[in-house]
N, C-alpha and C positions, 0 to 999 in steps of 0.2 A: 631467701624469703619465699614461701610458697603460699599462694592463695587458691583455695578450691571452693567452688560452689556446686552443690548438688541439688537439683530441683526435680521432684517427681511430679509429673503432670498426667492427669487422667483425661483422656481425649473425649471429644464430643462423640456422639453416636454415629456421625456421618462416616462413611467409609472412604476416607481420603488418606493422604500420606501420614497424617498424625492420628489416625482413627484408633490405633491400638494404644495400650498404655505406654506412654512415652517417658523415657528416662533421659533427662536433659542434663548433661554433665559438661561444664565449662571449666577447664582447669588452666590456670595461667601460672607458670612457674618462672620466677624471676630471681636470678642470682645476682646479688648486688656486688659480687667480686669477693675474692679471698682477702685475707689480712695483708698479704704482701702488696696487693694492688692498692688497698686503702692506705698503706704507709708510703706509697709513692714508688715502690720497687718495680722495676721493669725488667723483664726477661731479656736474655741476650740473643734469642733466636730471631734471625732476620725475617724469616717467613711469617712467624707469629706476629712480629711487629708490623709487617706489611698488612697482614690480615686485619689487625686492630685499627690501623689507620684507615683502611678502606671500608670497613664495616661500620654500621651505625652504632651498636652497643660495644662497650669496651671489653666484652668477654667472648669466649668461644661459642660457636653456634650450638654445641651440645649442652652448654650450660644456660642457655637462654632460649627456652622453648615456649611456643604457643600451641596449645592443643585444644581443639573444639570437637566434641563428639556428641552428636544428637541425631535424631530422626529428622528427615527433611520435612519442611513445612510448606504447604500451599498458603497463599495469602489469607484465604478464608479460615483455615484451621488456626493459623497464628492469631488472627484477630479474635476468634472465639475464645482463645485462651488468654490473651493478653490485652485486648483493646479496652480502654477505659470507657465504659458505657454510661458512667454517671455524669458525663458532660452535658450541660443543658445550654442550648443556644438562646441567646438574648437578641431580640429584634432591635434594629437600629432606632425604631421609634422609642422603645423602652430605654435604650441608652441615652437618647436625647432628653427624654423626660427626667431621667436621673441626674443629668448634668445641668438642668435648668433650676437653679435655686440661688438664693441670695443670702449672704452673711457678711459680717465684718471681715472675716479672714479671707473670704473669696474676693470681696471688693478690693482689699488691699493687694492680693495677689494679681488681680487683673490690672490694677492701676500700675503696679510696679513692673509688670511684664511689658506693658506698652510704653511706659515712661521709666526706664531703669535709673534715670538720674535721681529720682526720689529715694530709691533704695540706696544709692551711692551716698547721698547726703546723710541719710538716716544712720548708716553704719560706718561713716568716715572716721578714721583714727588719725587725728590731727598730727600728733607727734611722729607717728610712724610713716605717714604717707606724704606729708606736706612738702618736705624738702625734695624728695625724689620726684614728685609730680612737678614741682616748680622747675627743676633743672631739666627734666625731660621735655616739658612744654617749651621752655626757652630755647633748647637746642633744636627741636623740630621746627619752631617758628623761624629760627635763623635759616634753616634749610628751605623754608617756604619762600623766602624773599626772592632769591635769584630765579627759582622755578616759576614763581608767579609772574615775574617780568617776561621770562622766556617763553612760557607756554601761552601767555596772553598774545604774544606775537605769533606763536605757531597756530593758534586757533583762528587767525585771520580776522581778529577783532581789535579793539583798542587795548593798549598795554594795561590800563587801569582795571579792565575787566578781569585780568588775571589776579590782581590784588584783591578784588572783591570776592573772587572764587576761593581765595585762600583764607578769607575771613568767615563768611556766613556758613558755608557747609561745615566747617570745624566746630562752630558754636552750636549748630543744630544737632550734629552727630553726638555731641556731648550729652544732649538731652535724651536722645532716643537709641543710641548705640549700646552695644553690649561688650565690645572689645576695647580696652583702654589703649591698645597698641596700634589700632588702625588710624592712619592719618589721612583724612579726607581732604580733598583740594584738587589741585591741577594734576593731570596725568597725561603723559605724551600720547599714548594710543587713543584715548578718548578725545583729546584735543585735535588730532589729525582727522578723526572721523567727523568731528563737529565742523572742522574747517572745510571738509569736502561738501557738506550740506550748505554751509554759509557761502562758499564760492559758487556753487551751482545756482543757488537762489540769487547770488550777486550778479551773475551773468544775465539772468532773466531781468533783473532790475536795470542793468545797463541797456538792454535792448528796448525797455519801455521808457527809459529816461536817458537819452543819449547826451543830454546837456552836461551830465556829470563828467563826461570825457573831455569836455572842451573848456573847463574852468582853468584860469590862469592866475598867476601870482599878481598882487596889486601892482599896477603901474608897469607891468612887463608883458611880453608875449610868450613867456615861458609857461607851458602847460603844467598844471599840478598833477602829479601822479594820482591815479584814480584811488589807490589805497590810502591816500592822504586827504581825500575829499570828505569834509565833515558829514555832508548828507548821505554819502555812500557808507561811511563807517557807522553812522547811526542806524542805517537799514540793516547792515550785517549784525550789529549788536542786537537789534530786535529779533532777528531770526534765531540767533543763538539763545536768546531768552525763551523763545517759543519752543525750541527743541528741548531745553532744560525743563520747561513746564510739563510737556507731555511724557518725557522720560520719567519724571518724578511720579506723575499720576499712574503710569503703567506699572512702576515698581510698587507703589502702595497697593494697587489693586491685586497684583500677584502675590504680595506679601499676605494680605488678608485671606486670599484664596489658597495659600500655601502651595504655590506653583514653583517653588525654588528647584524642584527636580528637573525643570526644563533644561538646566545646564548640564544634566547628565548626558544629553544627546551630543554634546560637543566634547570630542576626545582630546587627549593631551597633545597628540600629534597635530590636530587642527589648531589649537591655541598656539603651539610653538610656531607653526607655519604662518598663521595669521599675524601674530605679533612681530615676527621677523620681516614679513612682507611689508607691514605697516612701518617698520623702522626704515625701510628703503625709501618710502614716501616721505617720512619725517625728515630724513637726511637730505633728500632732494629739495624739500621746501626751504631748507636752511643754507643750501649752496649759494643761492643768489645773494643773501645779505652777507655771507662770509666773503664772497668775492667783490661785494660792493656794486653789484649789478642791479639795474632796475628793469626786470623782465616780468611781463604779465604772467600771472599764474593761471594754468589751464585746469580744467575739470573734466570729468567724464572718462570714457574708455580710452586707453592708451595715453592718458595724460602724462605719465612719466616720460614717455618718448617725446611728447610735444614740449614738455618742460626742458628736457636736456637739449632738444633741438634749438630752443630759444636761447639757452645758456651758451651753446657753442656759437650761435650766430652773433652774440655780443661779447664773445670771449676777449676781443681786443680792447674792450672798455673796462677791464678789470681795474678796481681801485686797490693799488698795492698797499696802501696804508690800512685799509680794512682787512685785507688778506693777512698782513703781518699781525695785526691785533688778534685775528682769529687763530692763527697758528700758535702764537705765544700763549694764548689762553688755553688751548687744547694741550699743549705740552706741559704747562705748569699744572693743570688739573690732573692729568694722567700721572705725573710724577708724584704729586702729593697723595693721590688716592691709592695708587698701587704700591708705592715705596714707603709710605709712612702710615697712612690710615689703615691699610689692609695688613701690612707686615706687623704693625705694632698695635693691632686692635685689642689684644688682650691686656695691654699695659696702658693704653690711652682711655681714660674715662669718657671723654667727649671727643669725637673725631674732629679734626681740623675742618672748619666750614670754608674750604678753599673756594667754592663758588661765590660765597658772599665776599670773601676777601678780593677775589678777582674783579667782581663788580664794583667794589669800592675803589680799588686801585685804578681800574679802567676808567671810571667816571672822573676821578681826579685828573688823570693824565689827559683825557679828552677835553676836560674843562679848561685846564691851564694851557694845554697845547692848541686849543681851538681847532680840533680835528675837522669839525664841520665846515668852518670858514676857510681854513687853510688847505685842507686836503679833500674836501667834498665828501667826507664820511657821513653816512646816514646815522642819525642819532634818534633816541627815543622821543625826544620832544617834551613838551610840557605835560605834566600829570596832575590832574586836579587833587587838591588836598581836602576834599570834602566826601562825606558819606552820602550817596544819592538817595533821594526819597524813593520809596517804593512806587513802582509803576506796573501797570497790567500789560503783560506781553501781548502782541497782536496774534490772533489765531485765525485770521482769514486765509492765510496761505498754508495752514497746517496740513491739509490733505496732500500736499506735495512731498511732505517728509515724514509722514506717520510711520512708514515702514522703517526709515532710518532711526526714528526714535525707539521703535521696539528693538531694533538691533543694538542700539546704544544701551538701552535698559538691561538687556541680557548680558552684554559684555561688562557693564559696570558691576552688575551683581556677581557675575562669575569671577572676575578678577579680584574684587574686594573680599568676597566670602572666602576665596582660596587663601588670601593673605591672612584674614582673620583666623582661619583654622590652623594655619601654621603657627601663628603666635599663641593661640589657645593651647595647642599641643605642647609647645615649649614651656609655657607657664602653668600648665595643668589647670585649665578651666574650660568651661563649655560656652559655645555661642549658639544662639537660637537662630537658625537659618531664616525663618519667617519674620522674626522681629528685626533681623539685620536687613532684610529686604525692605521692610517698612521704613527703617532708619535711613537707608540709602535713598528711598523715594522721598522722604521728608526733606533730606538735604538738598535735593534737586528742586522739589516742588516749592518750598518756602524760599529758597535762595534765588529762584528765577525772577522774583519781584524786585530784587536788588541788583539787577544787571549782571548776573553771573551766567556763565556757560556751564555745561554738564560737568559734574565733579565725580571723582572716583579716588581710589586708593593710589598712593605712590609708594611702591615697595621700598625704595631707599629710605624714605622718611619713616616708614613703619618698622623697618629693621633697626634703625637707630633708636626708636622708642622702645623696641623690644630689648635691645642690648642694654639700655639704661634701666630696664626692669621697672617700667612705669607701673604705678599701683592702681590708679583709678582713672575715670573719664575726666576728672577735673584738670588734667594736664592740658586738655583742649582749651580751657579758659585762659591759661597763661599764653598759649599760642595765639589765641584770638586777640588778646589785649596787645601783644607785641605787633601783630599785623595792623591793628587799629592805630597804634602809635606811628607806625611807618607811613600809613596812608595820610594821617593828619599832619604830621610834622616833617617827615623825611622824604616822601615820595617826590616832591618837587626838585630835590637835589639830584635825582636820577635823570634829569632832562638831558644832560650831556653825555649820557652812556651810549657808546656806539652799538648799533644793532648787531654788528659783526660779533661782538663779545657774547651777546645773548645767544646768537646762533651757534657759536662754538660750545657754549655750555650745554646746549640741547644735544649737539652732535656727540659730545663726549658721553653724555648720559645714555646714548644708544649702544655703547660698547657691548653690553651684555646681550642685547638682542641680536647684534651682528655675530657674536661668538656662538649664539644658539643655532645659527644656520648649520653648523657642523653636526648637529644632532641628527640630521637626516640620515647619516650613515648608520646610526644606532637603529633607527626605525627599519632600515633595509635589512639589517641582520636579525632583528627581533621578529618583525612581522611585515610581510609584503603589503598587507592591507593598510597598515599604518603609514607605510612609506608612500603608497599611492595617495592617501589623504594628505599627507604632508606636502608632497610634490605638487599635486594639483592645486591645493590651496595657496601655496607660496607663489607659484607661477601666475595663477589667476589674480592674486592681490597685487603683485608687482606690475604685470604687464597690462592687465585690463583696468581694474579699479579696486578700491578697498571694499566698497559695498558689494560689487559684482563678485569679487573673489571670496567674500564671506559667504555669499549665497551658494557659490559653487562648492566651497569647502563643506558647508553643512549638508548639501545634497549628496556629495561624495561620501561623507561620513554615514549618512543614513543608508545609502545604497550598499556600502561595505558591510553594514550590519546584516542586511538581507543576504548578501553574497556569502558571508561567513557561515550563516546558518543554512542557506540553501545548498551550498556546496561543501558542507562539512563532511569529513571523511569518517567512514566507518571501517572496521577491521574484524577479522576473525580472531577469536580468543582461544588460546591454548593454556595449558597448565604446566608450569615449570616443575622440576624435580622436587622443589620445596613445597609444592602445592599452591603456588601463587598464580592467579589468573593474569596472564600477560598477553600482549599482542603476538599472535602466532607468526612464526618465521622470523620475527625480529630478534628473538632469543634462541640461542643454540639448543637449549635443553627443553624448548617448548614442545609439548605433545598434545594432540587432540584426542578426546575420548572416542573410542571406536563407534561409528555409526551416529555421532552427535556432532553437529556444527553449531558453534556459538558465534553470534555476531553482536558487536557492541557499537552503538551509534552515539556520537558525542555532540549532540545538538537537540534543540527542540524539534518536534515533529509537527509540522503544520502545512498549510496549503502550498507554500512555495517550495518545500523540499519533499513532499510526501512521495511523489513518483520517483524522485532521485533516490530516496531511501529504499523503496521497493527494488529499484534497479541494482543498488549496491548489495542488498541482501541476496538477490537472486544470482548476481555475478560472483559473489564470494562464497556462497554456500551451494545451493541447488536451485536451479530454475525449473519450477514445476511445469511452466508452459512448455519449455523446451523438452522436458522429459516426456510429457504427455504427447507432444508432437512426434517425437522420435519413436515412441512406443506404437502409436497409431500408424506411422509410416512403415515400421517394421511389420506390423500386422498385415497391412495391405500388400507389402512386398512378398511376404511368405505365401499369402493367398494366391497372388499372381503366379509365383513359381510353382506352387502346387497345381494350379490350373494348367500351366504349360508343361507340367511333367518334369520340371527341372529340380524338383525337391524330392528327396528320397524319404518316403514315409517309413519304410522299414528301418532305415538307418536312424531316423528321428525317434522312432519308438524304442528301438533296442538300446541306442547309445544314450538317450536322454531320459525318457520317462521310465524305462525299466530300471535304470540305475537309481532313479529317485525312489522307486517303489522299494527296491532292495535296501536302500539306506533307511527307510522308515519301517523296516520289519525287525523287531527285536526278538530276543529269545527268552522264554519263561524259565524259571528255576527247574521246570521239569523237562526242558528241552524243546517244548513246542513253540512254534513261531507265534509271536503276538504282534498284530498289526496296529500301528498307531493311527490316530484320527487322520493324520496327513495321508496315510496309505489309502484310506477310504475316499478321501477327497480327490486324489490323483486318479484312482481307479474310475470314479464317476466321470471325471473329465475325459478319460480315455474312451469310455463307452459312449459318451454323449457329444464328443467333440465334433465340430463342424470343420470342413476342410479349410486349411490355411489359418487356424486359430493359433496365433503366435504366443499366447500366454502359456502354452505348455513349456516353452523353453525356460530353463533355469535362469537365463539372463533376464528374462522378463519378470520372473517370479523368484527373486533371490531368497525368499523366505525358506526355501528348501535347498539352499546352497550356502557355501561359506565364502565370505569376502576374502580378498587376497590379504588384507592386513592381519587376518586372524591366523595366517599360516606361521607367523613368528611368535605366537602366543600359545604355548602348549596348554596352559591352564584354561584359557578360554575355549580351545578346541575340545578339551576333555569335558568341560562343563556343558558343551552343546552336543556331546556324544559323538564326536567325529574323530576318527583315527587317521593316521598318516596315509593309509592305503586309500581311504575314502577321499582324502584331500587330493591325492595324486590322480585318482580317477576323474575327480571333478576338474582338475587342471587340464587333463587330456580332453575332456569333453568340451571345455571352453575353446580349446585350440581348434578342434575339429569343426566347431560351429562357426568360429571366425573365418575359416577358410571357405565357408559356404557363400559368403557375400564379398563383393569387391570392397576393399578398404581404401577407397579413393577419397581425396579431400573434397571432391565435388561429385555429387550423384549424376551419373550420365543420363539418367532418365528424366529428371526434372530440373537439374542444375542446382538443387538445394543441398543441404548438408547430408552427407552419406551416413547411413545408420550401420553401426557395427555392434557386435555383441560386447566387445571390450568397452565401447563408449557407454552402452546401456548399463553394463555391469558397474562402471565407475559411478554413474549417476545414482544407481540403486543401492549403493553402499550406505547411504544416509537414511536413517529412520526418524531422527528428531532434529529440528532446527530450533535453537533457543535464541531469543532476542533479549540481550541485556539492556534493560531500559533505565539503568541507574543514572545515566547522564541525561536522560530526557526529562526536562523540567516543565515542559509545556506541550499540551496536545489539543489540537482543535478538531473539528468535525472531519476535515479531510484526512488528517493523520489517523483518526480512529477508524475511518472507513477503510483506509489502506490496510491497517492491521487486520480488520475483519475479513477482507477479501483475500489477503495473503493466506490466512488460516484455511479458508475454503479451498483456495487453489492447491495448497500443499495436501489438503485432504484428498483431492482427486488422485494423487499418486501415492497414497497411504504414507505420507510423511506428516508427523505431528509437530505443530509449532507451539512452543512454550514462551511465556513472557516472564521475566525475572527482574526483581528490583524496581517495581513500578512505585512511584511516589503516590502519596495520598491524593494529590490534585489530579494526577494522571488517572488513577483508578476512578475517581469521581467523574472525570470527563468520559471515560469509557463506559461507566454505568449509564450516564444520561444519553450517551450516543448509541446505546443498544449493542455495544461490542460483545457483552457477555451473552447475548442471544446466539452468537456464533462461536465465540471462544469461551468455552465453559470455565467456570471458576477453578476447576481442577487443573487447568492449564496455566494458572497464574501463581507464581511462587515468590516467596519472601526475598530470597537471595539467589544469585547465580549458582552457588554451590548446591542449593536445594533442588533446582531444576536439573542440574547435571547429575546429581545423585539418583534421581528418579529416572531420567532418560536412559542412563547407561544400563539399567536393569532390563530394558525392553529390547526386542528384536525387530528385524525388518518384517512388516506386515505383508503377506502375500497379496498380490493384485487379484482382482476378481477374475473368475474363470471365463466369464463371458466377455464380449467386446467392450473396450474402454469407451466411455461416453464423453462427448464434448461438454464444454461448459454451457449451462443453460442460458437463456436470454437474460434472466435476471442477474445471473452471476457475471455475465459479460458486460451488462450495462453498468454494474456497480453503483446503482442509485444515481446515475448521472442526470443532471438537469436537462441534458440534451434530449432525452426520451420524452420530456414533457413539452417540448416546443411544438 
């Protein structure tokens, strides 16, 4: 199949690359394959098979061609031909006025966008959705029960607070949420972060109220553990409520302001390290109840070291009954989850709720075996069977943990929206990020009045809901009713449940987070920056503290972004035999265009990397400052040798200038010599030259000599009117001139870089430097200034700088920064191929016959603020 487009464009009147009548032909020939290939027949030739496997299209290269033939375009000429000039810009005020109106349809849309439950009820299909929602809500509710009990203990508050947190957030999210598969409630990472705040404030409370440490059981001298003192537990409960309140308010505010993009600054490697590090703290907090120890919990920096120190100091006091309960619980849960639920997940409609089964069996065993009385096993104790009346959380201590609340708000949103998007992608629906943040904020804000701690998504519950293909948000109603019945009628029965069993359930739930630690090797192989983020975050979270590690992780993540752009690598670009622009020297067949150096930069260009960008361009192409310095040094050296009599004028005139004159004399059809303009220029320089003027040398003025690369290209030599004899004479001339100066690595006169004709000849081979800007998506004032001054610096040594592939935003920035005042529009091209096509038709521009000038004061200052101090 052949598709051919032919477009005849008449150019504008401006005399640029597209100023003449342009014939733009773009032909794409695509062969869909012969009949044998369509019928599945495959040739027997092994080389052909190997080629087909290794190449992208299943046809030979000669049968699948891409050919583009047109005149090169500058950006200006291309815009004049193709830019859509009918676009009219609308002010923001006009857009705002257009969006301010009221109608029934708009009112309904706004109402249902903020309260999606109304739309759910309006379009609910009873027969199709009811049974699925009921089963899904029931299953998720069953999973809530053991997690509510365990995570209430993990949060360092009362056990019943976990049950309340599994009730109210689920009911509230049903009203405001947009994902039917998100299961709000208790979450391990959020609970451990809340526990850190609660314990920190608890230590302050103990310091102000030392009497809570000296309370005893009735009629005995036995001290009551501080974590069982009612006054102390009420205080910690109030702190958890306050944290929940401000988390909710912050998320509501960010939702209305549409600030969900904040989570984009937290990389995947950061989240992986943070959650894995938090898992270490969660497991550590559950070690003491699994061992049956009563060890005070520490907070602050190095708390994990202090906690393990306390554990090992009391290791001889281990309660083996509690340890056996924990081990049996962990083994049973792992066997059922990995060997049954995971292995037969495609055949089992509802996974076995092994955690709930273990809780029930453990409670019965502890009740009839009287574990607490006979073996001293810590148990949950009495759980109230009432729904508490709403109370106002205290806010007087809020300044102490507002930063923690902000961190919790960001993590709640990041974790929950990620889970929501996974489920949305699987079930083909959309979630509104801003509305979801409002919903999460409402879950925490409203639930804080009912003695709840911060709630978030729990991936295991959400994945079960997704696997059961939950239809609508009404499944949350079933879950809430089940939790309500548990609180009112069944919760007192859990009084005999050993805490070791709850701790074991939490420890097993951390399996995925511990396995996730091995992902660090992947980050090392993929990106060293990601590995540094992962390692620094993980170590800081584990050994310092969760909140400190989170701050360090965020800081390292942001710094890595700066480093990646600041130290981004650029490279020279060559063209392969197939005409594809590739990284030069990385591919065997890559070749550069004679006299043209192309540099590609893979990053934004802004204040942090502007000078690094300039250094890379100069290092990989031509450094105009170095070239100018060497030329002026050569000029002074020749002048000195001329003055001292060490430089042979006659040899210089005969062997250099005379040959240049002879090369610029052609013969007319009548046999008379015809002098070229270059002849007159050189003759004038001979007549008016000052002593020691080094610009007479062909090495300084390669416009009248042939670069070494051209010796292997006979076509180029013929086009420039140079024969082999001339070339050999020039080679001998260069050799004789090189012997005039010492070719030392260090100049014996000043200790600087030695100047040789070969070195100057190498630097003067380039007449164009092209910057491929296709990968530069952002340009600031510093970047624009560097481009302008680079163009000026190259101009001092008669090298022209082109820009190619500049985006619209980059061109707009250059326009407002005044770049076009120095870099003319004729030097900005649409694509790299356009710039190369124009540059290769040019030749090296001779340097001026007079002495080379230094950079002016303004050029040296480069508009620096220092000059204004």
